[in-house]
mmJSON file of the N, C-alpha and C atoms, coordinates in Angstrom:
{"data_MODEL":{"atom_site":{
"group_PDB":["ATOM","ATOM","ATOM","ATOM","ATOM","ATOM","ATOM","ATOM","ATOM","ATOM","ATOM","ATOM","ATOM","ATOM","ATOM","ATOM","ATOM","ATOM","ATOM","ATOM","ATOM","ATOM","ATOM","ATOM","ATOM","ATOM","ATOM","ATOM","ATOM","ATOM","ATOM","ATOM","ATOM","ATOM","ATOM","ATOM","ATOM","ATOM","ATOM","ATOM","ATOM","ATOM","ATOM","ATOM","ATOM","ATOM","ATOM","ATOM","ATOM","ATOM","ATOM","ATOM","ATOM","ATOM","ATOM","ATOM","ATOM","ATOM","ATOM","ATOM","ATOM","ATOM","ATOM","ATOM","ATOM","ATOM","ATOM","ATOM","ATOM","ATOM","ATOM","ATOM","ATOM","ATOM","ATOM","ATOM","ATOM","ATOM","ATOM","ATOM","ATOM","ATOM","ATOM","ATOM","ATOM","ATOM","ATOM","ATOM","ATOM","ATOM","ATOM","ATOM","ATOM","ATOM","ATOM","ATOM","ATOM","ATOM","ATOM","ATOM","ATOM","ATOM","ATOM","ATOM","ATOM","ATOM","ATOM","ATOM","ATOM","ATOM","ATOM","ATOM","ATOM","ATOM","ATOM","ATOM","ATOM","ATOM","ATOM","ATOM","ATOM","ATOM","ATOM","ATOM","ATOM","ATOM","ATOM","ATOM","ATOM","ATOM","ATOM","ATOM","ATOM","ATOM","ATOM","ATOM","ATOM","ATOM","ATOM","ATOM","ATOM","ATOM","ATOM","ATOM","ATOM","ATOM","ATOM","ATOM","ATOM","ATOM","ATOM","ATOM","ATOM","ATOM","ATOM","ATOM","ATOM","ATOM","ATOM","ATOM","ATOM","ATOM","ATOM","ATOM","ATOM","ATOM","ATOM","ATOM"],
"id":[1,2,3,4,5,6,7,8,9,10,11,12,13,14,15,16,17,18,19,20,21,22,23,24,25,26,27,28,29,30,31,32,33,34,35,36,37,38,39,40,41,42,43,44,45,46,47,48,49,50,51,52,53,54,55,56,57,58,59,60,61,62,63,64,65,66,67,68,69,70,71,72,73,74,75,76,77,78,79,80,81,82,83,84,85,86,87,88,89,90,91,92,93,94,95,96,97,98,99,100,101,102,103,104,105,106,107,108,109,110,111,112,113,114,115,116,117,118,119,120,121,122,123,124,125,126,127,128,129,130,131,132,133,134,135,136,137,138,139,140,141,142,143,144,145,146,147,148,149,150,151,152,153,154,155,156,157,158,159,160,161,162,163,164,165,166,167,168],
"type_symbol":["N","C","C","N","C","C","N","C","C","N","C","C","N","C","C","N","C","C","N","C","C","N","C","C","N","C","C","N","C","C","N","C","C","N","C","C","N","C","C","N","C","C","N","C","C","N","C","C","N","C","C","N","C","C","N","C","C","N","C","C","N","C","C","N","C","C","N","C","C","N","C","C","N","C","C","N","C","C","N","C","C","N","C","C","N","C","C","N","C","C","N","C","C","N","C","C","N","C","C","N","C","C","N","C","C","N","C","C","N","C","C","N","C","C","N","C","C","N","C","C","N","C","C","N","C","C","N","C","C","N","C","C","N","C","C","N","C","C","N","C","C","N","C","C","N","C","C","N","C","C","N","C","C","N","C","C","N","C","C","N","C","C","N","C","C","N","C","C"],
"label_atom_id":["N","CA","C","N","CA","C","N","CA","C","N","CA","C","N","CA","C","N","CA","C","N","CA","C","N","CA","C","N","CA","C","N","CA","C","N","CA","C","N","CA","C","N","CA","C","N","CA","C","N","CA","C","N","CA","C","N","CA","C","N","CA","C","N","CA","C","N","CA","C","N","CA","C","N","CA","C","N","CA","C","N","CA","C","N","CA","C","N","CA","C","N","CA","C","N","CA","C","N","CA","C","N","CA","C","N","CA","C","N","CA","C","N","CA","C","N","CA","C","N","CA","C","N","CA","C","N","CA","C","N","CA","C","N","CA","C","N","CA","C","N","CA","C","N","CA","C","N","CA","C","N","CA","C","N","CA","C","N","CA","C","N","CA","C","N","CA","C","N","CA","C","N","CA","C","N","CA","C","N","CA","C","N","CA","C","N","CA","C","N","CA","C","N","CA","C"],
"label_alt_id":[null,null,null,null,null,null,null,null,null,null,null,null,null,null,null,null,null,null,null,null,null,null,null,null,null,null,null,null,null,null,null,null,null,null,null,null,null,null,null,null,null,null,null,null,null,null,null,null,null,null,null,null,null,null,null,null,null,null,null,null,null,null,null,null,null,null,null,null,null,null,null,null,null,null,null,null,null,null,null,null,null,null,null,null,null,null,null,null,null,null,null,null,null,null,null,null,null,null,null,null,null,null,null,null,null,null,null,null,null,null,null,null,null,null,null,null,null,null,null,null,null,null,null,null,null,null,null,null,null,null,null,null,null,null,null,null,null,null,null,null,null,null,null,null,null,null,null,null,null,null,null,null,null,null,null,null,null,null,null,null,null,null,null,null,null,null,null,null],
"label_comp_id":["MET","MET","MET","VAL","VAL","VAL","ALA","ALA","ALA","GLU","GLU","GLU","ARG","ARG","ARG","LYS","LYS","LYS","THR","THR","THR","LYS","LYS","LYS","LEU","LEU","LEU","SER","SER","SER","GLU","GLU","GLU","ILE","ILE","ILE","LEU","LEU","LEU","LEU","LEU","LEU","HIS","HIS","HIS","VAL","VAL","VAL","LYS","LYS","LYS","PHE","PHE","PHE","THR","THR","THR","GLN","GLN","GLN","ARG","ARG","ARG","GLY","GLY","GLY","VAL","VAL","VAL","ASP","ASP","ASP","SER","SER","SER","GLU","GLU","GLU","THR","THR","THR","LYS","LYS","LYS","LYS","LYS","LYS","GLN","GLN","GLN","LEU","LEU","LEU","GLU","GLU","GLU","GLU","GLU","GLU","GLU","GLU","GLU","GLU","GLU","GLU","LYS","LYS","LYS","LYS","LYS","LYS","ILE","ILE","ILE","ILE","ILE","ILE","SER","SER","SER","GLU","GLU","GLU","ASP","ASP","ASP","HIS","HIS","HIS","TRP","TRP","TRP","TYR","TYR","TYR","LEU","LEU","LEU","ASP","ASP","ASP","LEU","LEU","LEU","PRO","PRO","PRO","GLU","GLU","GLU","LEU","LEU","LEU","LYS","LYS","LYS","GLU","GLU","GLU","LYS","LYS","LYS","GLU","GLU","GLU","ASN","ASN","ASN"],
"label_asym_id":["A","A","A","A","A","A","A","A","A","A","A","A","A","A","A","A","A","A","A","A","A","A","A","A","A","A","A","A","A","A","A","A","A","A","A","A","A","A","A","A","A","A","A","A","A","A","A","A","A","A","A","A","A","A","A","A","A","A","A","A","A","A","A","A","A","A","A","A","A","A","A","A","A","A","A","A","A","A","A","A","A","A","A","A","A","A","A","A","A","A","A","A","A","A","A","A","A","A","A","A","A","A","A","A","A","A","A","A","A","A","A","A","A","A","A","A","A","A","A","A","A","A","A","A","A","A","A","A","A","A","A","A","A","A","A","A","A","A","A","A","A","A","A","A","A","A","A","A","A","A","A","A","A","A","A","A","A","A","A","A","A","A","A","A","A","A","A","A"],
"label_entity_id":["1","1","1","1","1","1","1","1","1","1","1","1","1","1","1","1","1","1","1","1","1","1","1","1","1","1","1","1","1","1","1","1","1","1","1","1","1","1","1","1","1","1","1","1","1","1","1","1","1","1","1","1","1","1","1","1","1","1","1","1","1","1","1","1","1","1","1","1","1","1","1","1","1","1","1","1","1","1","1","1","1","1","1","1","1","1","1","1","1","1","1","1","1","1","1","1","1","1","1","1","1","1","1","1","1","1","1","1","1","1","1","1","1","1","1","1","1","1","1","1","1","1","1","1","1","1","1","1","1","1","1","1","1","1","1","1","1","1","1","1","1","1","1","1","1","1","1","1","1","1","1","1","1","1","1","1","1","1","1","1","1","1","1","1","1","1","1","1"],
"label_seq_id":[1,1,1,2,2,2,3,3,3,4,4,4,5,5,5,6,6,6,7,7,7,8,8,8,9,9,9,10,10,10,11,11,11,12,12,12,13,13,13,14,14,14,15,15,15,16,16,16,17,17,17,18,18,18,19,19,19,20,20,20,21,21,21,22,22,22,23,23,23,24,24,24,25,25,25,26,26,26,27,27,27,28,28,28,29,29,29,30,30,30,31,31,31,32,32,32,33,33,33,34,34,34,35,35,35,36,36,36,37,37,37,38,38,38,39,39,39,40,40,40,41,41,41,42,42,42,43,43,43,44,44,44,45,45,45,46,46,46,47,47,47,48,48,48,49,49,49,50,50,50,51,51,51,52,52,52,53,53,53,54,54,54,55,55,55,56,56,56],
"pdbx_PDB_ins_code":[null,null,null,null,null,null,null,null,null,null,null,null,null,null,null,null,null,null,null,null,null,null,null,null,null,null,null,null,null,null,null,null,null,null,null,null,null,null,null,null,null,null,null,null,null,null,null,null,null,null,null,null,null,null,null,null,null,null,null,null,null,null,null,null,null,null,null,null,null,null,null,null,null,null,null,null,null,null,null,null,null,null,null,null,null,null,null,null,null,null,null,null,null,null,null,null,null,null,null,null,null,null,null,null,null,null,null,null,null,null,null,null,null,null,null,null,null,null,null,null,null,null,null,null,null,null,null,null,null,null,null,null,null,null,null,null,null,null,null,null,null,null,null,null,null,null,null,null,null,null,null,null,null,null,null,null,null,null,null,null,null,null,null,null,null,null,null,null],
"Cartn_x":[-72.775,-71.739,-70.597,-70.925,-69.885,-69.066,-69.726,-69.023,-68.053,-68.478,-67.6,-66.375,-66.592,-65.491,-64.492,-64.982,-64.1,-63.325,-64.002,-63.345,-62.249,-62.554,-61.563,-60.391,-60.69,-59.644,-58.771,-59.397,-58.643,-57.735,-58.234,-57.418,-56.221,-56.458,-55.383,-54.345,-54.808,-53.885,-53.072,-53.72,-53.005,-51.951,-52.294,-51.333,-50.151,-50.435,-49.37,-48.478,-49.066,-48.28,-47.41,-47.982,-47.244,-46.057,-46.303,-45.249,-44.166,-44.569,-43.601,-42.731,-43.333,-42.549,-41.51,-41.881,-40.941,-39.787,-40.09,-39.051,-38.154,-38.753,-37.974,-37.042,-37.534,-36.691,-35.579,-35.87,-34.849,-33.767,-34.179,-33.225,-32.368,-32.988,-32.264,-31.223,-31.591,-30.646,-29.458,-29.731,-28.659,-27.711,-28.266,-27.43,-26.571,-27.151,-26.393,-25.262,-25.541,-24.504,-23.378,-23.729,-22.713,-21.869,-22.521,-21.806,-20.833,-21.287,-20.415,-19.23,-19.488,-18.424,-17.384,-17.841,-16.931,-16.1,-16.748,-16.032,-15.011,-15.383,-14.45,-13.293,-13.497,-12.431,-11.431,-11.891,-10.985,-10.165,-8.905,-8.042,-7.673,-8.123,-7.865,-6.637,-5.755,-4.582,-4.127,-3.368,-2.807,-1.427,-1.176,0.106,1.018,1.467,2.312,3.669,4.687,5.998,5.979,6.757,6.802,7.415,6.84,7.334,8.298,9.427,10.405,10.111,10.265,10.053,11.19,10.846,11.87,12.752,14.063,14.978,15.232,15.144,15.363,16.796],
"Cartn_y":[-57.427,-56.621,-57.505,-58.673,-59.584,-60.085,-60.352,-60.818,-59.749,-58.481,-57.396,-57.299,-57.483,-57.393,-58.519,-59.733,-60.865,-60.651,-60.137,-59.893,-58.85,-57.781,-56.722,-57.249,-58.012,-58.589,-59.527,-60.329,-61.241,-60.465,-59.388,-58.573,-57.987,-57.535,-56.961,-58.03,-59.21,-60.291,-60.714,-60.793,-61.142,-60.096,-58.843,-57.766,-57.872,-58.149,-58.285,-59.473,-60.589,-61.766,-61.464,-60.772,-60.412,-59.522,-58.543,-57.625,-58.37,-59.281,-60.038,-60.914,-61.515,-62.336,-61.482,-60.279,-59.374,-59.016,-58.76,-58.427,-59.639,-60.828,-62.051,-62.309,-62.138,-62.398,-61.357,-60.117,-59.071,-59.369,-59.786,-60.128,-61.315,-62.29,-63.469,-63.077,-62.18,-61.726,-61.012,-60.159,-59.432,-60.39,-61.396,-62.372,-63.16,-63.541,-64.273,-63.42,-62.127,-61.224,-61.059,-60.923,-60.794,-62.058,-63.211,-64.482,-64.606,-64.224,-64.267,-63.321,-62.158,-61.185,-61.738,-62.358,-62.931,-64.039,-64.891,-65.991,-65.457,-64.447,-63.908,-63.167,-62.624,-61.918,-62.886,-64.084,-65.091,-65.687,-65.907,-66.508,-67.905,-68.859,-70.249,-70.71,-71.386,-71.918,-73.171,-73.981,-75.185,-74.853,-75.333,-75.101,-76.294,-76.336,-77.43,-76.878,-77.69,-77.221,-77.077,-76.161,-75.937,-77.145,-77.521,-78.638,-78.124,-78.788,-78.394,-79.195,-78.509,-79.19,-80.17,-81.286,-82.268,-81.74,-81.89,-81.466,-82.623,-82.376,-83.444,-83.664],
"Cartn_z":[-31.954,-31.338,-30.844,-30.309,-29.846,-31.028,-32.147,-33.343,-33.847,-33.819,-34.25,-33.345,-32.068,-31.112,-31.341,-31.568,-31.824,-33.117,-34.135,-35.408,-35.251,-34.553,-34.358,-33.535,-32.505,-31.673,-32.51,-33.349,-34.207,-35.151,-35.723,-36.619,-35.888,-34.679,-33.877,-33.555,-33.151,-32.829,-34.052,-35.202,-36.432,-36.752,-36.559,-36.813,-35.845,-34.593,-33.595,-33.949,-34.333,-34.719,-35.941,-36.924,-38.124,-37.769,-36.928,-36.502,-35.736,-34.859,-34.059,-34.955,-35.976,-36.903,-37.622,-37.989,-38.638,-37.728,-36.466,-35.488,-35.273,-35.149,-34.95,-36.127,-37.339,-38.509,-38.609,-38.248,-38.278,-37.238,-36.051,-35.002,-35.437,-36.058,-36.531,-37.574,-38.495,-39.514,-38.873,-37.884,-37.221,-36.514,-35.841,-35.14,-36.123,-37.263,-38.272,-38.834,-39.075,-39.584,-38.566,-37.297,-36.255,-36.156,-36.274,-36.213,-37.397,-38.6,-39.775,-39.598,-39.023,-38.805,-37.835,-36.77,-35.779,-36.414,-37.197,-37.845,-38.837,-39.611,-40.603,-39.943,-38.766,-38.062,-37.442,-37.107,-36.556,-37.692,-37.429,-38.429,-37.957,-38.717,-38.373,-39.155,-38.473,-39.141,-38.401,-39.109,-38.522,-37.961,-36.778,-36.142,-36.462,-37.719,-38.183,-38.579,-38.45,-38.925,-40.439,-40.923,-42.365,-43.06,-44.172,-44.946,-46.006,-46.161,-47.163,-48.436,-49.535,-50.804,-51.05,-51.675,-51.989,-53.114,-52.925,-53.964,-54.894,-56.172,-57.155,-57.44],
"occupancy":[1.0,1.0,1.0,1.0,1.0,1.0,1.0,1.0,1.0,1.0,1.0,1.0,1.0,1.0,1.0,1.0,1.0,1.0,1.0,1.0,1.0,1.0,1.0,1.0,1.0,1.0,1.0,1.0,1.0,1.0,1.0,1.0,1.0,1.0,1.0,1.0,1.0,1.0,1.0,1.0,1.0,1.0,1.0,1.0,1.0,1.0,1.0,1.0,1.0,1.0,1.0,1.0,1.0,1.0,1.0,1.0,1.0,1.0,1.0,1.0,1.0,1.0,1.0,1.0,1.0,1.0,1.0,1.0,1.0,1.0,1.0,1.0,1.0,1.0,1.0,1.0,1.0,1.0,1.0,1.0,1.0,1.0,1.0,1.0,1.0,1.0,1.0,1.0,1.0,1.0,1.0,1.0,1.0,1.0,1.0,1.0,1.0,1.0,1.0,1.0,1.0,1.0,1.0,1.0,1.0,1.0,1.0,1.0,1.0,1.0,1.0,1.0,1.0,1.0,1.0,1.0,1.0,1.0,1.0,1.0,1.0,1.0,1.0,1.0,1.0,1.0,1.0,1.0,1.0,1.0,1.0,1.0,1.0,1.0,1.0,1.0,1.0,1.0,1.0,1.0,1.0,1.0,1.0,1.0,1.0,1.0,1.0,1.0,1.0,1.0,1.0,1.0,1.0,1.0,1.0,1.0,1.0,1.0,1.0,1.0,1.0,1.0,1.0,1.0,1.0,1.0,1.0,1.0],
"B_iso_or_equiv":[0.0,0.0,0.0,0.0,0.0,0.0,0.0,0.0,0.0,0.0,0.0,0.0,0.0,0.0,0.0,0.0,0.0,0.0,0.0,0.0,0.0,0.0,0.0,0.0,0.0,0.0,0.0,0.0,0.0,0.0,0.0,0.0,0.0,0.0,0.0,0.0,0.0,0.0,0.0,0.0,0.0,0.0,0.0,0.0,0.0,0.0,0.0,0.0,0.0,0.0,0.0,0.0,0.0,0.0,0.0,0.0,0.0,0.0,0.0,0.0,0.0,0.0,0.0,0.0,0.0,0.0,0.0,0.0,0.0,0.0,0.0,0.0,0.0,0.0,0.0,0.0,0.0,0.0,0.0,0.0,0.0,0.0,0.0,0.0,0.0,0.0,0.0,0.0,0.0,0.0,0.0,0.0,0.0,0.0,0.0,0.0,0.0,0.0,0.0,0.0,0.0,0.0,0.0,0.0,0.0,0.0,0.0,0.0,0.0,0.0,0.0,0.0,0.0,0.0,0.0,0.0,0.0,0.0,0.0,0.0,0.0,0.0,0.0,0.0,0.0,0.0,0.0,0.0,0.0,0.0,0.0,0.0,0.0,0.0,0.0,0.0,0.0,0.0,0.0,0.0,0.0,0.0,0.0,0.0,0.0,0.0,0.0,0.0,0.0,0.0,0.0,0.0,0.0,0.0,0.0,0.0,0.0,0.0,0.0,0.0,0.0,0.0,0.0,0.0,0.0,0.0,0.0,0.0],
"pdbx_formal_charge":[null,null,null,null,null,null,null,null,null,null,null,null,null,null,null,null,null,null,null,null,null,null,null,null,null,null,null,null,null,null,null,null,null,null,null,null,null,null,null,null,null,null,null,null,null,null,null,null,null,null,null,null,null,null,null,null,null,null,null,null,null,null,null,null,null,null,null,null,null,null,null,null,null,null,null,null,null,null,null,null,null,null,null,null,null,null,null,null,null,null,null,null,null,null,null,null,null,null,null,null,null,null,null,null,null,null,null,null,null,null,null,null,null,null,null,null,null,null,null,null,null,null,null,null,null,null,null,null,null,null,null,null,null,null,null,null,null,null,null,null,null,null,null,null,null,null,null,null,null,null,null,null,null,null,null,null,null,null,null,null,null,null,null,null,null,null,null,null],
"auth_seq_id":[1,1,1,2,2,2,3,3,3,4,4,4,5,5,5,6,6,6,7,7,7,8,8,8,9,9,9,10,10,10,11,11,11,12,12,12,13,13,13,14,14,14,15,15,15,16,16,16,17,17,17,18,18,18,19,19,19,20,20,20,21,21,21,22,22,22,23,23,23,24,24,24,25,25,25,26,26,26,27,27,27,28,28,28,29,29,29,30,30,30,31,31,31,32,32,32,33,33,33,34,34,34,35,35,35,36,36,36,37,37,37,38,38,38,39,39,39,40,40,40,41,41,41,42,42,42,43,43,43,44,44,44,45,45,45,46,46,46,47,47,47,48,48,48,49,49,49,50,50,50,51,51,51,52,52,52,53,53,53,54,54,54,55,55,55,56,56,56],
"auth_comp_id":["MET","MET","MET","VAL","VAL","VAL","ALA","ALA","ALA","GLU","GLU","GLU","ARG","ARG","ARG","LYS","LYS","LYS","THR","THR","THR","LYS","LYS","LYS","LEU","LEU","LEU","SER","SER","SER","GLU","GLU","GLU","ILE","ILE","ILE","LEU","LEU","LEU","LEU","LEU","LEU","HIS","HIS","HIS","VAL","VAL","VAL","LYS","LYS","LYS","PHE","PHE","PHE","THR","THR","THR","GLN","GLN","GLN","ARG","ARG","ARG","GLY","GLY","GLY","VAL","VAL","VAL","ASP","ASP","ASP","SER","SER","SER","GLU","GLU","GLU","THR","THR","THR","LYS","LYS","LYS","LYS","LYS","LYS","GLN","GLN","GLN","LEU","LEU","LEU","GLU","GLU","GLU","GLU","GLU","GLU","GLU","GLU","GLU","GLU","GLU","GLU","LYS","LYS","LYS","LYS","LYS","LYS","ILE","ILE","ILE","ILE","ILE","ILE","SER","SER","SER","GLU","GLU","GLU","ASP","ASP","ASP","HIS","HIS","HIS","TRP","TRP","TRP","TYR","TYR","TYR","LEU","LEU","LEU","ASP","ASP","ASP","LEU","LEU","LEU","PRO","PRO","PRO","GLU","GLU","GLU","LEU","LEU","LEU","LYS","LYS","LYS","GLU","GLU","GLU","LYS","LYS","LYS","GLU","GLU","GLU","ASN","ASN","ASN"],
"auth_asym_id":["A","A","A","A","A","A","A","A","A","A","A","A","A","A","A","A","A","A","A","A","A","A","A","A","A","A","A","A","A","A","A","A","A","A","A","A","A","A","A","A","A","A","A","A","A","A","A","A","A","A","A","A","A","A","A","A","A","A","A","A","A","A","A","A","A","A","A","A","A","A","A","A","A","A","A","A","A","A","A","A","A","A","A","A","A","A","A","A","A","A","A","A","A","A","A","A","A","A","A","A","A","A","A","A","A","A","A","A","A","A","A","A","A","A","A","A","A","A","A","A","A","A","A","A","A","A","A","A","A","A","A","A","A","A","A","A","A","A","A","A","A","A","A","A","A","A","A","A","A","A","A","A","A","A","A","A","A","A","A","A","A","A","A","A","A","A","A","A"],
"auth_atom_id":["N","CA","C","N","CA","C","N","CA","C","N","CA","C","N","CA","C","N","CA","C","N","CA","C","N","CA","C","N","CA","C","N","CA","C","N","CA","C","N","CA","C","N","CA","C","N","CA","C","N","CA","C","N","CA","C","N","CA","C","N","CA","C","N","CA","C","N","CA","C","N","CA","C","N","CA","C","N","CA","C","N","CA","C","N","CA","C","N","CA","C","N","CA","C","N","CA","C","N","CA","C","N","CA","C","N","CA","C","N","CA","C","N","CA","C","N","CA","C","N","CA","C","N","CA","C","N","CA","C","N","CA","C","N","CA","C","N","CA","C","N","CA","C","N","CA","C","N","CA","C","N","CA","C","N","CA","C","N","CA","C","N","CA","C","N","CA","C","N","CA","C","N","CA","C","N","CA","C","N","CA","C","N","CA","C","N","CA","C","N","CA","C","N","CA","C"],
"pdbx_PDB_model_num":[1,1,1,1,1,1,1,1,1,1,1,1,1,1,1,1,1,1,1,1,1,1,1,1,1,1,1,1,1,1,1,1,1,1,1,1,1,1,1,1,1,1,1,1,1,1,1,1,1,1,1,1,1,1,1,1,1,1,1,1,1,1,1,1,1,1,1,1,1,1,1,1,1,1,1,1,1,1,1,1,1,1,1,1,1,1,1,1,1,1,1,1,1,1,1,1,1,1,1,1,1,1,1,1,1,1,1,1,1,1,1,1,1,1,1,1,1,1,1,1,1,1,1,1,1,1,1,1,1,1,1,1,1,1,1,1,1,1,1,1,1,1,1,1,1,1,1,1,1,1,1,1,1,1,1,1,1,1,1,1,1,1,1,1,1,1,1,1]
}}}
């Protein structure tokens, strides 16, 4: 009976760990998507004076 209880407990713990990994990976994906969105929304540019082309 003790062996059955340990086995059942182990199965439950494995299921919980599996579920938690899925939640963690989903959260990680969402954070990465949000970060990409923020980066793509920002416009990076150099604040340099315009260069004139050399006239031949």
